[in-house]
C-alpha positions, 0 to 999 in steps of 0.5 A: 244828479241821481243821489244826494249825500248830506252832512247834518250838523252845520249843513242841514241843522244850525247846530255847530255852535252848540257842539263847539260850545258844549265844553264851555256850557258845561263849565259855566253851569258849574261856575268854573272859570274858563282858562285861555287856550282851552279850545286849542288844547282839545280841538284835535281830541275825540269827544271822549278824550276831551271829556277825560282832559276836562275831568283831569285838568279841572280836577272834577269829582267826575270821571271822563265818562261822566263828563261825556254823559253830561255833555251828551245831555247838553247836546240832546237838550240843544237839539230838542230846544234850541237847534233850528234848520238852516234856511230853505232846507225843507223846500230844497229837500222837497225839490229833490224828492220831486225830481226823484233824487235819492238822499241820505245823511252822512254824519259824525254825530252818533245815531243816538243823537242824530235820529231824534234831531232829524225827527224833531225837524221832520226830516227823516222821511226825506232820507233813505238812511242815516250813516254815521262815522262810528258805524263806518269805522272811519271819520271823514278824513277818509272817503269810506262814508261817502262811498258807502252812501253812494253805493247804498243809494245805487249811484255812481260817484259821478252821479252823486253830490255831497253837501258839506260845511266842513273844509276837510270833509269837502276835500275828502269827498272831492278827492274821491271824485264827488261833486261837492256843494259847500254850505256856509256856516258861521263856524266855517267863515274863515274857510269860505275862500278855500271852500269856494275854490274847491267846490263846484258850488258854495251857498249861503242858503239852500234858497239859492238852489231852488 
């Protein structure tokens, strides 16, 4: 292994429940009843589109952009006060660093949220760079972000490993020829079997790799 490409949320940081619940947190703060099926209604929307949906559906005295800003404020506070590292993250990154493995972050989270979160947990110094899907222009249904990461790290695909908690992103990386290590998250439990069958390794903790 010459290069390691890490997803951030749900892989290094225990933050996926925060992301999944941001809309509910927003409504609870305003004492708005949460209707059944809300999650299904917005699960395939971009965050900005979901914010527009909330503004219209709940007849809020806010624009979609204002709803989105409120959500991002909740996210920022969560990263700062409640989000924790997954177990043994630091220890494993130290091991890779000692072995001379070049590392980077490939994340859906925008740079404005990602960098402070990584800095908060003293992770930035382990990585050569952080690359976001917004900067690449394609999400993780396409392999571009993984391919760009490997190229910037100076490694061929077969010399690189991708760490992911999401089944669809793991499938994308595998289809591009990467070795993939899937990381358990409470939000991907239903995908455990599929991830185990798809990936070279499925771990519950980075302690398994020490």
